[in-house]
C-alpha positions as a printed NumPy array, in Angstrom:
array([[-12.715,  24.613,  13.076],
       [-10.709,  21.378,  13.087],
       [ -6.992,  21.752,  12.442],
       [ -5.901,  20.453,   9.041],
       [ -3.853,  17.287,   9.404],
       [ -0.269,  17.567,   8.234],
       [  0.629,  15.74 ,   5.045],
       [  3.276,  13.119,   5.826],
       [  3.749,  11.488,   2.429],
       [  3.042,  13.081,  -0.925],
       [  3.491,  11.231,  -4.215],
       [  2.988,  13.155,  -7.445],
       [  3.075,  11.705, -10.966],
       [  5.189,   8.702,  -9.991],
       [  6.466,   6.559, -12.84 ],
       [  8.737,   3.522, -12.561],
       [ 10.314,   1.779, -15.523],
       [ 12.692,  -1.148, -15.888],
       [ 15.465,  -1.55 , -18.429],
       [ 15.837,  -5.082, -19.709],
       [ 17.214,  -7.034, -22.637],
       [ 14.996,  -7.757, -25.616],
       [ 16.813, -10.468, -27.484],
       [ 20.578, -10.7  , -27.261],
       [ 21.688,  -7.102, -27.796],
       [ 18.724,  -4.722, -27.619],
       [ 17.452,  -2.956, -24.512],
       [ 13.907,  -1.846, -23.878],
       [ 12.193,   0.144, -21.128],
       [  9.181,  -1.446, -19.468],
       [  6.868,   1.109, -17.824],
       [  5.477,  -0.609, -14.717],
       [  3.969,   2.416, -12.91 ],
       [  2.64 ,   5.448, -14.748],
       [  1.448,   8.822, -13.403],
       [  0.52 ,   7.62 ,  -9.901],
       [ -0.341,  10.178,  -7.2  ],
       [ -1.485,   9.885,  -3.586],
       [ -1.079,  11.455,  -0.126],
       [ -0.996,  10.138,   3.439],
       [ -1.725,  12.462,   6.353],
       [ -1.08 ,  12.222,  10.077],
       [ -3.504,   9.939,  11.877],
       [ -4.687,   8.423,   8.603],
       [ -4.662,   4.944,   7.092],
       [ -4.677,   4.884,   3.297],
       [ -5.234,   1.482,   1.7  ],
       [ -3.934,   0.706,  -1.779],
       [ -5.887,  -2.117,  -3.431],
       [ -5.666,  -3.845,  -6.778],
       [ -5.091,  -7.251,  -8.316],
       [ -1.683,  -8.902,  -8.6  ],
       [  0.564,  -7.016, -11.   ],
       [ -1.172,  -3.672, -10.5  ],
       [  1.936,  -2.114,  -8.929],
       [  1.05 ,  -2.146,  -5.211],
       [  4.321,  -3.522,  -3.82 ],
       [  6.337,  -1.606,  -6.41 ],
       [  4.747,   1.58 ,  -5.053],
       [  5.901,   0.674,  -1.53 ],
       [  9.434,  -0.075,  -2.708],
       [  9.54 ,   3.228,  -4.602],
       [  8.74 ,   5.168,  -1.431],
       [ 11.343,   3.222,   0.543],
       [ 14.016,   3.63 ,  -2.123],
       [ 14.614,  -0.116,  -2.485],
       [ 13.969,  -0.552,  -6.197],
       [ 16.159,  -2.958,  -8.246],
       [ 19.285,  -1.66 ,  -9.966],
       [ 17.629,  -1.629, -13.397],
       [ 14.712,   0.545, -12.263],
       [ 14.287,   4.234, -13.045],
       [ 11.963,   6.374, -10.935],
       [ 10.448,   9.662, -12.058],
       [  8.015,  11.996, -10.365],
       [  8.103,  13.526,  -6.909],
       [  7.994,  11.836,  -3.502],
       [  8.141,  14.086,  -0.448],
       [  8.055,  13.524,   3.31 ],
       [  6.62 ,  16.385,   5.374],
       [  7.051,  18.653,   2.374],
       [ 10.73 ,  17.834,   1.706],
       [ 11.8  ,  15.795,  -1.304],
       [ 12.839,  12.247,  -0.468],
       [ 16.314,  12.062,  -1.943],
       [ 18.317,   8.843,  -1.713],
       [ 20.405,  10.317,   1.099],
       [ 17.37 ,  11.455,   3.081],
       [ 15.65 ,   8.108,   2.611],
       [ 18.676,   6.284,   4.008],
       [ 18.501,   8.534,   7.069],
       [ 14.754,   7.993,   7.592],
       [ 14.351,   4.352,   6.599],
       [ 13.949,   2.079,   9.603],
       [ 13.417,   5.068,  11.903],
       [ 10.764,   7.561,  10.819],
       [  9.677,   5.52 ,   7.8  ],
       [  9.376,   1.779,   8.391],
       [  8.265,  -1.227,   6.38 ],
       [  6.209,  -4.133,   7.655],
       [  7.047,  -6.607,   4.891],
       [  4.852,  -9.196,   3.235],
       [  7.299, -12.06 ,   3.626],
       [  8.042, -13.608,   7.009],
       [ 11.51 , -14.406,   5.65 ],
       [ 12.528, -10.891,   6.746],
       [ 13.028, -12.38 ,  10.211],
       [ 16.366, -14.055,  10.93 ],
       [ 15.6  , -17.739,  11.624],
       [ 18.722, -18.054,  13.837],
       [ 18.011, -15.07 ,  16.111],
       [ 15.532, -14.895,  18.975],
       [ 12.633, -12.564,  18.323],
       [ 13.408, -10.245,  21.23 ],
       [ 16.8  ,  -9.346,  19.804],
       [ 15.261,  -8.807,  16.373],
       [ 12.657,  -6.44 ,  17.772],
       [ 15.453,  -4.497,  19.527],
       [ 17.652,  -4.628,  16.401],
       [ 20.366,  -6.388,  18.387],
       [ 20.403,  -4.003,  21.366],
       [ 20.923,  -5.703,  24.717],
       [ 20.638,  -2.826,  27.186],
       [ 17.877,  -3.003,  29.805],
       [ 16.077,   0.105,  28.563],
       [ 15.679,  -1.37 ,  25.065],
       [ 14.575,  -4.7  ,  26.522],
       [ 11.878,  -3.095,  28.663],
       [ 10.62 ,  -1.118,  25.714],
       [ 10.435,  -4.265,  23.56 ],
       [  8.509,  -6.076,  26.307],
       [  6.021,  -3.214,  26.419],
       [  5.586,  -3.46 ,  22.649],
       [  5.044,  -7.215,  22.886],
       [  2.388,  -6.68 ,  25.535],
       [  0.724,  -4.026,  23.389],
       [  0.272,  -6.585,  20.609],
       [ -0.981,  -9.373,  22.857],
       [  2.244, -11.373,  23.038],
       [  3.62 , -12.932,  26.229],
       [  6.98 , -11.897,  27.685],
       [  8.431, -15.315,  26.881],
       [  7.884, -14.609,  23.167],
       [ 11.17 , -12.68 ,  23.146],
       [ 13.031, -15.935,  23.793],
       [ 11.428, -17.807,  20.903],
       [ 12.822, -18.301,  17.416],
       [ 10.662, -17.495,  14.353],
       [  9.987, -21.185,  13.598],
       [  8.346, -21.482,  17.041],
       [  5.755, -18.801,  16.224],
       [  2.372, -19.074,  14.52 ],
       [  1.602, -17.027,  11.4  ],
       [ -0.384, -14.48 ,  13.397],
       [  2.394, -14.141,  15.989],
       [  4.985, -13.575,  13.248],
       [  2.872, -10.753,  11.775],
       [  2.683,  -9.111,  15.189],
       [  6.447,  -9.527,  15.673],
       [  7.015,  -7.754,  12.352],
       [  4.76 ,  -4.911,  13.502],
       [  6.589,  -4.797,  16.846],
       [  9.92 ,  -4.518,  15.036],
       [  8.553,  -1.616,  12.993],
       [  7.093,   0.457,  15.843],
       [ 10.073,   0.238,  18.217],
       [ 11.373,   3.493,  16.726],
       [  7.972,   5.268,  16.955],
       [  7.792,   5.912,  13.201],
       [  5.855,   8.707,  11.551],
       [  5.009,   6.604,   8.484],
       [  4.384,   2.848,   8.429],
       [  4.214,   1.033,   5.096],
       [  2.51 ,  -2.339,   5.484],
       [  3.014,  -4.517,   2.407],
       [  0.331,  -7.239,   2.297],
       [  0.431,  -8.012,   6.051],
       [ -2.447, -10.547,   6.069],
       [ -1.966, -13.212,   3.345],
       [ -2.72 , -16.745,   4.488],
       [ -4.176, -15.656,   7.828],
       [ -7.554, -16.694,   9.161],
       [-10.002, -13.812,   8.79 ],
       [-10.207, -13.225,  12.558],
       [ -6.416, -13.069,  12.884],
       [ -6.2  , -10.832,   9.805],
       [ -8.686,  -8.411,  11.375],
       [ -6.68 ,  -8.413,  14.593],
       [ -3.439,  -7.672,  12.731],
       [ -5.059,  -4.808,  10.807],
       [ -6.533,  -3.417,  14.018],
       [ -2.962,  -2.884,  15.224],
       [ -2.228,  -0.732,  12.173],
       [ -5.441,   1.173,  12.845],
       [ -4.166,   1.856,  16.384],
       [ -0.861,   3.135,  14.984],
       [ -2.769,   5.594,  12.791],
       [ -5.073,   6.636,  15.635],
       [ -1.976,   7.516,  17.671],
       [ -0.943,  10.033,  15.002],
       [  1.29 ,   8.212,  12.527],
       [  0.415,   7.699,   8.878],
       [ -0.155,   4.175,   7.552],
       [  0.096,   3.177,   3.892],
       [ -1.558,  -0.238,   3.706],
       [ -0.852,  -2.359,   0.613],
       [ -3.564,  -5.01 ,   0.497],
       [ -5.442,  -7.209,  -1.989],
       [ -8.491,  -7.773,   0.246],
       [-10.93 ,  -4.941,  -0.445],
       [-13.36 ,  -6.035,   2.275],
       [-10.709,  -5.756,   4.982],
       [ -9.515,  -2.43 ,   3.573],
       [-13.022,  -1.009,   3.831],
       [-13.202,  -2.049,   7.494],
       [-10.026,  -0.301,   8.674],
       [ -8.927,   2.4  ,   6.207],
       [ -9.896,   6.062,   5.953],
       [ -9.33 ,   6.27 ,   2.207],
       [ -8.845,   3.655,  -0.498],
       [ -6.745,   4.083,  -3.652],
       [ -7.556,   1.663,  -6.475],
       [ -4.684,   0.632,  -8.761],
       [ -4.992,  -1.007, -12.155],
       [ -2.163,  -1.831, -14.563],
       [  0.292,   0.463, -12.779],
       [ -1.798,   3.578, -12.26 ],
       [ -4.551,   4.792,  -9.939],
       [ -8.067,   4.866, -11.328],
       [ -9.848,   6.112,  -8.223],
       [ -9.392,   7.4  ,  -4.7  ],
       [-12.433,   7.164,  -2.454],
       [-13.466,   7.354,   1.18 ],
       [-13.8  ,   3.884,   2.675],
       [-17.444,   4.709,   3.43 ],
       [-18.069,   5.173,  -0.321],
       [-17.754,   1.395,  -0.695],
       [-20.955,   0.895,   1.272],
       [-22.988,   1.755,  -1.846],
       [-22.059,   1.179,  -5.49 ],
       [-23.496,   4.499,  -6.671],
       [-21.004,   6.402,  -4.505],
       [-18.089,   5.   ,  -6.515],
       [-16.725,   6.877,  -9.503],
       [-14.906,   4.496, -11.86 ],
       [-16.376,   1.473, -13.714],
       [-13.491,  -0.709, -12.476],
       [-14.079,   0.279,  -8.851],
       [-17.761,  -0.523,  -9.227],
       [-16.764,  -3.892, -10.712],
       [-14.608,  -4.522,  -7.622],
       [-17.612,  -3.643,  -5.462],
       [-19.784,  -6.205,  -7.282],
       [-17.035,  -8.827,  -6.911],
       [-17.17 ,  -8.615,  -3.102],
       [-18.906, -11.671,  -1.562],
       [-21.649,  -9.582,   0.059],
       [-22.402,  -7.815,  -3.228],
       [-22.94 , -10.754,  -5.546],
       [-19.409, -12.141,  -6.025],
       [-19.681, -11.244,  -9.718],
       [-16.462, -11.373, -11.75 ],
       [-15.865,  -8.844, -14.528],
       [-14.932, -10.335, -17.945],
       [-11.393,  -9.791, -19.197],
       [ -8.002,  -9.45 , -17.538],
       [ -5.641,  -6.704, -16.463],
       [ -2.997,  -6.002, -19.151],
       [  0.688,  -6.557, -18.5  ],
       [  2.972,  -3.538, -18.589],
       [  4.218,  -4.23 , -22.131],
       [  0.622,  -4.454, -23.364],
       [ -0.747,  -1.387, -21.599],
       [ -3.127,   0.421, -23.987],
       [ -2.934,   4.119, -24.758],
       [ -5.288,   6.314, -22.781],
       [ -7.409,   4.645, -20.11 ],
       [ -5.864,   1.322, -19.105],
       [ -9.324,  -0.081, -18.369],
       [-10.793,   0.881, -21.753],
       [-10.543,  -2.615, -23.359],
       [-12.829,  -4.004, -20.625],
       [-15.13 ,  -1.018, -20.141],
       [-18.714,  -1.064, -21.424],
       [-18.801,   2.752, -21.46 ],
       [-15.662,   3.252, -23.58 ],
       [-15.615,   6.34 , -25.815],
       [-13.127,   7.557, -28.408],
       [-11.828,  10.062, -25.838],
       [-10.918,   7.154, -23.556],
       [ -8.199,   6.116, -26.009],
       [ -6.285,   9.328, -25.301],
       [ -4.613,  10.443, -22.064],
       [ -7.209,  10.679, -19.273],
       [ -6.777,  13.236, -16.499],
       [ -6.789,  12.171, -12.823],
       [ -9.209,  14.682, -11.347],
       [-11.218,  15.676,  -8.294],
       [-14.794,  14.42 ,  -8.404],
       [-17.462,  14.225,  -5.685],
       [-15.07 ,  14.198,  -2.749],
       [-12.593,  11.773,  -4.297],
       [-10.326,  11.35 ,  -7.304],
       [-11.012,   9.554, -10.567],
       [ -9.342,   8.863, -13.913],
       [-12.429,   8.595, -16.112],
       [-14.273,  10.866, -18.544],
       [-17.544,   9.083, -17.753],
       [-17.495,   9.416, -13.947],
       [-21.003,   9.948, -12.673],
       [-22.331,   9.734, -16.225],
       [-20.523,  12.972, -17.095],
       [-18.685,  12.959, -20.44 ],
       [-15.75 ,  15.372, -20.442]])
């Protein structure tokens, strides 16, 4: 019997709200993420997909403990079974838990890339290790002497990955690592994250491109309006009837190979989130029960937040 993989990251009932002024003197709380749960195990890549504003990057920042000052986080986030307190996150961040950011502006434009990969270390041991990492990601030795403005977009992405893996992390959070890249370069960048997972680390991939997610991930979590509607095996996206939620099936039909068909309507903003199922205003199967709180439940080898999953009314 195969040994059960250890759970690296566990998120249960995560909610994130922001306090902000409404008018000159009144405050209000804006609920941006509501009741979101997911796990990442050793040797596994979990992709989080959803349209802009669904809460993908906010999820990553919640795990890393880098939310804005006016944010309040509720729910439980644990790392190898221990709660991620602010103190513990500070100890782990950049070492056992690392971020590969979306923006290339995370690199210092005035520092050579080699020093950035080594986090300023100049000893020979660190330099040799950084050269090995560069080689691993298909970059020449001379790349360490270049400044960020001398690199192509694909090279910068690989430098960001190199910076992240220097500490041999146990969890890598990749926040939209492929925007603006040619599809071949994007696939190459994602293949590096797949290698990281295959070597035993966990990878939480935040990505908007469902097609690429299906190619590299083990499991896919679908976000909509700040909560997860479905969690499915990547292989489930090979056939529409394997998917559980109407929104996920709509995403499937929107893929170029599946008709490129857009679903009518738009995702609601946080202040306009409806009660009950957030997808209800756009759903052709909506029932009265959908307007109340909908449980996120196990169904056919995945998870779903829908009373109509598989045609079953609950």
